[in-house]
C-alpha positions in Angstrom: -37.6 -6.0 36.1 -39.6 -5.9 39.3 -41.7 -3.6 41.6 -39.2 -3.8 44.0 -36.4 -2.7 41.8 -38.8 0.5 41.2 -39.7 1.0 45.0 -36.0 0.8 45.8 -34.6 3.5 44.0 -37.7 5.7 45.0 -37.1 4.9 48.7 -33.2 6.0 48.2 -33.8 9.0 46.1 -36.3 10.1 48.7 -34.3 9.2 51.8 -30.7 9.8 50.2 -29.0 7.1 51.9 -29.7 3.3 51.8 -29.6 2.8 55.4 -33.0 5.3 55.5 -34.3 3.4 52.2 -34.2 0.1 54.1 -35.9 1.7 57.0 -38.7 2.7 55.3 -39.1 -0.4 52.8 -38.6 -2.5 56.2 -35.7 -4.5 54.4 -32.2 -4.9 55.1 -29.2 -3.0 53.9 -27.8 -5.1 52.0 -30.8 -6.8 50.3 -31.9 -3.2 48.9 -28.1 -2.7 47.7 -28.1 -5.9 46.1 -32.0 -4.9 44.6 -30.5 -1.6 43.3 -27.5 -3.4 41.7 -29.9 -6.1 40.1 -31.7 -2.7 38.7 -28.3 -1.2 37.3 -27.2 -4.2 35.8 -30.4 -5.0 33.8 -30.5 -1.4 32.6 -26.8 -1.1 31.8 -26.7 2.5 33.4 -25.3 3.7 36.7 -28.5 4.9 38.5 -26.6 6.0 41.8 -22.9 7.6 42.2 -21.8 6.5 46.2 -18.7 7.0 48.4 -18.0 6.3 51.8 -19.7 9.3 52.9 -22.3 10.5 50.1 -24.8 9.0 47.7 -26.5 11.0 45.2 -28.7 9.9 41.9 -26.9 10.4 38.4 -29.1 12.2 35.8 -30.5 8.9 34.8 -31.1 7.7 38.2 -33.2 11.3 38.8 -35.1 10.5 35.8 -36.3 6.9 36.5 -36.5 8.6 40.1 -39.3 10.7 39.0 -41.1 8.2 36.6 -40.7 5.5 39.6 -42.8 7.4 41.8 -45.4 8.0 38.7 -45.7 4.6 38.1 -45.9 3.2 41.6 -48.7 6.1 41.9 -50.6 4.8 38.9 -50.2 1.3 40.9 -52.0 2.3 43.9 -54.5 4.2 42.2 -55.5 1.3 39.9 -55.8 -1.4 43.3 -57.8 1.5 45.1 -59.6 2.1 42.4 -60.5 -1.9 42.2 -61.4 -2.0 45.7 -62.8 1.3 47.0 -63.8 2.8 43.9 -62.4 5.9 42.1 -60.1 8.1 44.8 -60.7 12.2 44.8 -58.8 14.3 42.6 -55.7 15.7 43.9 -55.2 19.4 43.6 -51.6 20.6 45.2 -50.7 24.1 46.5 -47.6 25.2 48.3 -49.5 27.9 50.9 -52.2 30.3 49.9 -54.3 28.1 47.5 -56.7 30.2 45.6 -57.2 32.3 49.0 -60.7 33.6 49.5 -61.6 32.0 46.0 -61.0 28.5 47.7 -64.0 27.4 49.9 -66.7 29.1 47.5 -65.0 27.1 44.5 -64.5 23.6 46.6 -68.3 23.9 48.0 -69.7 24.8 44.5 -68.1 21.6 43.2 -68.6 19.5 45.9 -72.4 20.4 45.1 -72.3 20.0 41.4 -70.2 16.9 41.5 -71.4 14.7 44.4 -69.8 11.8 43.0 -66.4 13.3 42.0 -64.5 14.5 45.3 -61.5 16.5 45.5 -58.4 17.0 48.0 -56.3 19.7 48.2 -53.2 19.0 49.3 -50.6 21.6 51.0 -46.6 20.7 50.5 -43.5 22.4 50.4 -42.8 21.4 46.8 -46.1 21.1 45.0 -44.3 20.7 41.4 -42.0 17.9 42.8 -45.1 15.7 43.9 -46.8 16.3 40.7 -44.1 14.9 38.4 -43.9 12.2 40.9 -47.5 11.5 40.7 -48.3 12.3 43.8 -51.0 14.6 43.2 -53.5 15.3 39.6 -52.8 19.1 39.6 -50.9 22.0 41.3 -51.7 25.8 41.6 -48.6 27.9 41.5 -47.6 31.6 41.0 -44.1 30.5 39.9 -43.9 28.9 36.3 -42.6 25.4 36.4 -39.6 23.8 34.3 -40.0 23.5 31.0 -41.4 19.4 30.3 -43.4 18.7 27.4 -45.4 16.5 30.0 -47.0 19.4 31.7 -49.2 22.2 30.1 -49.4 25.6 32.2 -52.9 26.8 32.2 -53.0 30.6 33.4 -56.4 31.1 35.6 -55.8 35.2 36.6 -53.7 37.6 38.4 -53.5 39.0 42.0 -51.9 41.8 43.2 -49.0 41.6 45.8 -48.9 43.2 49.4 -46.5 44.3 52.0 -46.4 41.9 55.1 -45.2 44.2 58.3 -45.2 44.1 61.8 -48.5 46.1 63.5 -46.2 48.5 65.1 -43.7 48.9 61.9 -44.1 52.2 61.3 -45.5 51.2 57.6 -48.4 49.6 59.2 -50.1 53.1 59.8 -49.6 53.6 56.5 -52.5 52.8 54.0 -50.0 51.3 51.2 -46.4 51.4 50.4 -43.7 50.7 47.8 -41.3 48.9 46.8 -38.9 52.3 48.0 -40.1 51.7 51.5 -38.3 48.2 51.3 -34.3 49.7 50.4 -32.2 49.6 54.1 -35.1 47.1 55.6 -34.7 43.3 55.6 -37.1 41.4 53.8 -37.9 37.7 54.8 -38.5 35.3 51.5 -40.6 32.2 52.0 -38.3 29.1 50.4 -42.1 27.7 49.2 -44.0 30.9 47.9 -40.9 33.0 45.6 -43.3 35.6 45.6 -40.5 38.1 45.4 -39.0 36.8 42.3 -38.4 39.3 39.4 -38.9 42.7 41.9 -35.7 43.7 41.8 -33.5 43.2 38.8 -30.7 44.9 40.3 -30.0 46.2 43.9 -32.6 45.9 46.1 -33.3 45.1 50.2 -31.2 42.6 52.2 -33.3 39.2 51.8 -32.7 36.1 53.9 -34.9 32.9 53.2 -37.2 31.1 55.9 -38.4 27.5 55.7 -42.3 28.0 55.7 -45.3 30.3 56.0 -45.3 29.8 59.7 -41.5 30.9 60.3 -42.0 33.5 57.5 -45.0 35.0 59.9 -42.9 34.9 63.0 -40.1 37.2 61.6 -42.2 39.4 60.1 -44.4 39.8 63.5 -41.4 40.2 65.3 -40.1 43.2 63.4 -37.1 41.2 62.2 -38.5 41.4 58.5 -40.8 42.6 56.0 -42.3 40.5 53.3 -43.7 40.4 50.0 -46.4 38.2 49.0 -49.3 37.8 47.0 -52.8 39.2 48.3 -54.2 35.3 48.9 -51.8 35.3 51.9 -53.3 38.3 53.6 -56.8 36.1 53.0 -55.6 32.7 53.7 -53.1 33.5 56.5 -54.1 36.5 59.0 -51.9 37.0 61.8 -52.7 39.0 64.7 -49.1 40.4 64.8 -48.9 41.1 60.8 -51.0 43.9 58.9 -51.2 43.3 55.0 -50.7 46.9 53.2 -51.1 47.4 49.4 -47.8 47.7 47.3 -49.4 49.1 44.0 -46.0 49.5 42.3 -44.9 45.9 42.7 -46.3 44.2 39.5 -48.8 41.1 39.9 -48.9 37.3 40.2 -50.4 35.0 38.0 -51.9 32.3 39.3 -51.9 28.6 37.2 -52.8 25.6 37.5 -49.9 22.7 35.9 -51.3 19.5 35.2 -50.1 16.5 33.5 -50.5 16.6 29.4 -51.8 13.0 29.8 -54.5 13.5 32.6 -54.1 11.2 35.5 -57.5 11.6 36.8 -60.6 11.2 34.9 -62.3 14.5 36.6 -58.8 16.7 35.7 -60.1 19.0 32.8 -63.6 19.5 34.5 -62.0 20.7 37.4 -60.1 23.1 35.4 -63.0 24.0 33.6 -64.6 25.0 37.0 -61.5 26.7 37.8 -61.9 28.7 34.6 -65.4 29.4 35.3 -65.0 30.6 39.0 -62.2 32.9 38.6 -63.4 34.6 35.4 -60.8 33.2 33.2 -62.2 31.1 30.1 -60.3 29.1 28.1 -59.2 29.1 24.8 
């Protein structure tokens, strides 16, 4: 097996088509198809199911696709380390990081660890990026899918808040309750998932938007309300949106998710720094 085989599968899985993967890798489509066939032949297992119109990874293909990304990322890190020195610790998050804790935490780390920089990466799916080896740890407010290769570290809890347009009748109140959402539309951000478990049975009408910018826009225009973590109010203030306490909504748990075998030498030190700065002691 050669690295080109792993790069081929990684690109095909990412792009969803052989044509798109070939363009990303700057190779011809027939050559890429042959590379994939070689990989499947050497492994003795089908990795991709193809028809005239669709392409999807098999279960084996999905597993190897994820590992291929991690192997290629490790190789890139090793080459970078040899030529330019150690790379930064990469921390991913989907939308609000740690709210008003973010800047003090990163500044304090930089002052105490000048030779070990940290880079925050905002992405739609940091859990997937972590599994692919594109980041070293992820800050999440949802529990990731069970995986023996990952460790979930709980940091602290934070309150949920209601987001409403500034001219919404709820905006003039000091706080709101979940009952106030009855009969209203609630926008759910695909990258946030901060309404999980709030309505076990019947609840308000919900619809999904793709990202935080769309979420803020539909709320500011009065099309919908939103429920989110208090960190959103600190990280994403908006002139057309008011955030209200939502005291009867259960709090969210903020977690750091990392590989069981750290992919960066500063991972555990940064976790200890997180615990110290957020007031949570490790066990």
